[in-house]
N, C-alpha and C positions, 0 to 999 in steps of 0.2 A: 291770076296768082292765089292758089289755095293756101287759105289759112287756118292753121291750128288752134284751138280753143280749150282755153284753163279757166278754172273758177277764180284763181287768184294768181297773178304774173307781178313779181317783185323785182326791180329795175335796181342793180346794185347790191355787190356780195359783201359788203364792209359788216361788221357787227350788228348794225340794225336790221340789214337784209337777211344776213343769215338766221338771226334769232325768230324773224317772221317766217322763214322759209321752214325752219324746224317745226315752228308753232304749228302752221299751216300742215304739214305731212303728218304730225302727230294727230291732229284731227281729223285726219282721214280727207283732206281737201286735195283737189286736183289742182297743183301748184307746179311753176316754173320759175327759174330764178334767170335773169339777164346780167352775164359777167363782161364787161368791156375790157378785161385783164386776160392774159394768156392762162392764169391759174386765179381760183377762188381765195378771198380773203379782203379784198377792197384795199383801200389806201392806208385802212390802219396797219395792215400787215407788210405791205410793199414800203411804204413812206412815213408813216407816221408814227402811232404807238410801239410799236413792237420794236423795229430797227432803233429809234431814238431813245428808248429805255433801255435796250440793249448795250447801246454805245455808252449810255451815262453809268449803267452797272460797272461797266468794265473799266470805265475812268474813277467811279467811286473805289472799286478796288485797288485800281493803281495810288489812290492816294493812300489809303490804308497801310498800305505796303511800303510805301515811301515813309511814312509818318513811325512806321515801327521800326525800333533800331534792331532787330533781328533780321530785318531785311533791306533795309535802305541803303546798304552799301553794295546790293547787288548790281551790276551794271546793265543786265537786260531789264531791269525794273528801272532805271533812272533815264533810259534813252527810247523807251516805249513813245511813238509816235501816233498822229491821227490815223495814219494810214493804216498802222498794225492794229490798233483800237477797234475801226469799224470792219477790219477783213475778220477779227474776230468775234464781232457781234452778228455777221451775216447766218451764223448757223441757226439763231433763233428765229428768224424769218424763215429760213427754210422748213424748219420744224412746223411751224404755225401753217404754213402754204400747203406742208402735206398732211396736215391735221385737216385743215378746213375741207380739202377735197373728199378725205376720208368720211367725214359728216355727211356730204351730201350722197356720197354713193352708199353709206348704210340706211339712209331716209329714202333711197330711191327718188330724188328730186331730179327732175331732167335740169340741165345746165344747157343755156343757149349762149354760146360767147358772140358778142359784136356789139355795138353801139346802137342804141334803142332811141327812136323818137315817136311821138303821137301823131296818128293819122287822124283819130278821133278818139272820144272818150273810152271807147272799147276796142280800140286798134291799134297796135304799134308795128312800125317796122324795124327790123333789126338788121344791120348792114355789118358784114364779116368780110373785108376786101370786095372782090367782086360779088360776094354771094348775097343776096336780100331774101328776107323772107318776112311775112306777115303772120302776126300772133293776135288772137282776140282772147279777152278775159273779162269776166263780169265786175271784177277788182283789181286794181293796181296799188302798189305800196311802192314808191319813189323813195329810195335810200341810197342814193347816189354820191352822198357824202360831200366833201368838201376839197378845196386845194389853197395853196397860198396865193393870198392878193398879189396879183402882179400889174401896178399902174403903168402906164404906157411910156412916162417919163423916166423910167429905169429901165438901162439897157441889160436886160438877163441875159441876151446872148453874148455879153462879155465873159471871159474864162474867170475874171476874178470877181465875178457877182453871182450870188447864189440865193437860193430861198431854202425853207425847211425841208425841201423834197431833193432838189439838185445838191445840197451841201453833204447828203450821204454818200455822193460820189465823188468827194473831195479826195485827191489822191497824193496829198503831200499834207506836211505840217507848215502851216503859217505862222510867222512870228507875231503878226500882231492881226486883230480882227476888230472890225467895226460892224456891230449888230443895231439896225434900225427898227425901235420897237421893242419896247420893255414888256411885253405882256408874258403870259405864260410860256410861250414857246421860245422867245427872246431870253427870258430869264433862264430857262432851262440850257440852251445852249450857251450862253455866258457863261455857266458853271461848268459846262462839259470843256470849253476851250481852255477856261482859266485852269480847271483841275489838270491839264496838262501842260502847263507853264506856259501859255500862249497870253500875251497881253491883250486885253478887251476892253473895248470903249463902247459901252451901252447908251444909247439914244433913246431917252426916256421925255415924250411930251407932257407927261403928267408931272406933278409936284414929289410923287412917291412911287415905289415900285408897287406894284399888285393891290393897288388902294381898297379892292372889294375884300382884303384880308383883315382881320384884327389887327390893329396899330403896331401890337408889341410884335407879334409875329413879322411884320413887314420889316420892322425895325432890324430884328434880328436877321431878316434874309439880307438886307442892305448891308450889315455888319460883316456877316462871312463873307459875301461875294467879294466885297473889299479886300478881305483876308486873302482871298484866293488870286488878288489881282484884278479885279474888274472895277473899272472907273465909270460911274454912272454919271452921265449928263441928265439932272433934272430938268423940266421944263424948256427942253430944247427941242427945236422942229427940223426936221430935214428940209432944205432948200435945194440942192441938187448935187451930182457928183461927176467928177471927171476920173476917166478909166485911161490907166496907161500901161505899158507894157509888163511894167514892175511894179505896179502900186495904183491903190484908187484913193482919190482926195475926196473925201466927204464934205460939203461946203453946209453949215447951219444958218439959219435965219438970223442968228444971234452974230453972224458973221465969224464964227468959228470956224476953221478948216482941220479936219483930222485925216492924216494919212495911215494906210493900212496896206496890210498885202492882197487883203480879202475884205468884202462887204457882205454880210448876210441881211437881207430884208426880211424880217420878220414882223410886218405889220399888217396884221391881220390874215383873214381867209375868205375864200368866195365859195357858195355852192354851187356844185355841177349841176347846173341846170340849162346851160346855156346850148347844149345840142338836142334837149330833149323835145325842142318845137311845141312848147308850151303854148303859142298863139293859137295852135290847131284846136286846143280843148278849151280856149277861155280863161287860161291860168297866165299869170304875171308873177314873175319873181321880183323879189325887192332888189336894191342897187348893189347889193353883196351877192345875188344869187339865190339867195334863200325863200323858200315858200312859208307860207301863213298857214297854219292849222289851227282848228278848234279843240276843245278840251277832250277829244277823241282820237286826235291826230287825222282829222278829215280835212282836205283842203276845200276849197269853194266848189268844186267839182265833186259831188256827191258819192261817186263811187272811186275816187281816186285819193289817198292816203300818203301820208310823208312821215318820216321819222330819221333820226341821228342827226349829223352835221348840215344837212340839207334844208332843216326847220331854224338852225341856230341854237343858242344857248340851249344846255349848255357845252355843246360841242367836246363830249367826254365819251369814249369808247364804251364806258361802263353804263353811262346813261342811255346810249344808242343802242345797246342791246336790249336792255329794260322797255325802251320806247319800240323797238321793231315788234316784241313780243306782245305789247300792249296792243299796236296798231292792228296787229293781225287779230288780237282779241274781239276788236271792236267790231270786227267783220264775223268772225267764226263762233266767238263764245263772249257774248256781251256780258254775261253774269259774273264773268271772272275778269272783266276789263278793270284796268286801274290806272290813273294817270299819274307820271313820274313827277314828284315832285320833292321830297327828301333826299337829296343827291349830294354825296361826301366829294369835295375837292379834292384831288390828287395833283400835286405839283411836283415834278420829279426835277426840282433843282439840287444841288449839292450843299447843306441837307436838304433832303425833301420836306415838304409841307403837306399836310391834310388836315381838312376841317370840315365839322358839319355843324349845321344850327345857327344862332345868331352871334355876333360879335360882341364886344363892349359897346363901339361907338352906337350900333343899331338899339341895344337896349337902353342906353341913355337917351338917345331920342325919343325912344316910345316911353319913357319915364317909367322903367320897369325896375324894382329893386332888387337887385342881385349881388351875388357876391365870387369871389373868385380862387381856386384851389389851384395850386401850381406844385408840378413835381419837376427838377430838374435833372437831366439825364446824369449829371456828373456825379450825383447821389445814389443812382440806381447799380446795384451790384452789376446787372448784367451788362451795361454799358460799359462799366468798369473793366470788366473782364474782356470784352471786343474791343475795346481801344476807340469807340464810337460814343463818346460822351459828352458831346456838342448837342444841345437840345434840350427840348421843354414841352410836357403835357401841361396843358391848360382846361380845367374844368370851369364852365361858367354856370352856376345854378342860382335858383330863385330864393332871394333871402327868406321868406318865411316858409315856404313849402317843400325846399331843397330840391324842388324839380330841375333836372338838366336841361339846361338852354342852350347850351353849345359847347362842341368838344375842338379843340384848337391845338396841334401837333406839330412840332418842327423839331426835325433832326432824324437820324437813322430809323428807318421802319415806320415812320409817320404814316404812311398810307396803309400799314396793314393795323397798327394802333388803334386808329381812329374807329375801326369798325366795334370794339368792345362797347367803347360809348355810344356810336349808333344803335347797337342793338338795345339797350337800356333805354335811350331816349325814345324808340319806336313803341315801348311799354305804355299802358293807358294807367293813368291815377297813380297810387302811392307806388307802383311797380317802376316808376320812373321817378328815383330818387337817387340824391348822393349817398344815403344809406346803405345802397347796394354795394357799393365799394369799400364801405366801411364793414361790411357784414360778411364778404367774401373772402374765401381762401384763394389767392393766387401760388400759383407755382414759382418758387424761388431757386436759381435767381433766373427771373425772366423781366422783359420789356414791360410788360403787362402791369407788373407791380407797380410801374407809376402811377396807376390810376389809385391804389389804395393810399401811397403817398400825397398824392394830390388832394384826395378827398379828406384825409385827416387836416392837411394844411388848410383848406377850405372850412371844412367843419369847425376848426379851433377860432376861424374867424367869427362865428355867429354863436359859439356857447362858451 
C-alpha cells in the first residue's frame, strides 16, 4: 500500500486541531487534517460548546422575556419547550460547520476523512468504511478532544438516560430531571432545564458547587439556581438507578431515592484516545483517556504532540485553540512558542460566571495582603436598562501595590466583562494597577462601567 507523506499530520478537527492546522499552513508547512466526522469542527461544534451555549442563550432570552411585563403575557413565550428551544439553537451549529470548512478550503489544507490509528511513530492508517489508506509524517499533533465519561454500570441505551452529547437530541420537555454530577456541565444544564420551568435534582458529591471558584461566587450561583427551582443534593453519591418505561429512579448511597422523567449523567469526560492504538508507539493514556505532555505540548514520543481536551485541564475550547497553535509553534517556530497559563474560566450557567487570577481563599492561604472592590449590577445603569441586574463584578487587588490579583464576575455578559480585567492583569509593573480603572473613562451606560464602580469601592477601603 502506497503512503502519502506530510511534514505534519493533525488528528482531530476541533479548536485545537484547527488552530494547529492554520498555523502550520500559514508557516508554509506541508500539513494535513484527519477528521472522523462528516464535517469539520470537532466535538465543540457538534456536541459541545456551540450547541450547548446556543441552547443556553435561547433559554436566557426566554427568561428575560418572561420577566418583562411587556412580554410575559404572550402565550408563545410562556409555552416554549425544550424541543422548540433546541431546534432554534441548531442554526448556530450549521453556521459554525460551514465556517470551519471554508477555513480549510481557503488555506488549501488537505482533509482526510476517517478514523486514524498509529502503525508506528511516523505512520498512521486512516479507515473510512471499507477504504483504508496509510499516511506518513515527520510530526503528529493529537487533538482528538473528549467525550462524556460513560461508566459501564449506567444503561445509556435506555431512552430516559442521557449524557451531555445525547441530551441535545431530547425531543420532548420532561417535567423533572435528575442530573448526576455538579461540575461545570452539570451546573450549566441544571440552569438550562430550570430556566424552562423543569424541576431539577442536582446530585453533587462535593460540599458545595464548583469549589474551585471564589466562595462568594459559588454562594451566588447556589442561591440563583435555587431561585430557578434547582434542588442541590450536596455530599451525596450515586449508587444505582432503575429505569422504567415512564420514569427513572436514582438511588443514592445515603439511602435516598429520586424519581424523575429522565437522568442526565454529567460526571466527567474521557479523552478520545481509545481508537488511536497508542500501544504501537509506546504511549499510554491515563484512566480518563488523557495524554501527558511536557511544557511544549510534547508527549513521551518526541515527534508526537497533543493539545486540547485530550490532555485534560482546563478542557475549554478557548484554551484548546491557543494550545493547538502553541503546539504547532513548538514544531515550526520555536521562537514564538508560549505555554498557555493564564486562562479565564467561562461557565455558562444562568447567570454566567467568568474569572481569572486568584480568589480570596487562595490569597488567604498564601498570606498575601489583599483588598476587594465590588460593583453590584443592580447599581449599574446598563443593567437597569436591560433588566439583567443580577450579578456582581469583584476586583481583588494587593493592599500595598494595588496590583490586580483576580477578577471574578457573576451575571449577564460575565464572560465578556472579564476580559477588560484580564488585559490589565497581563501588563507589567505599575501598568497593572487598580488606578487604571480609576483614571480611565468608560462609555456610559455600559457594563464595563462596573470596573470603575468596583475600583472606587476598593480604593476607598485602603485610602
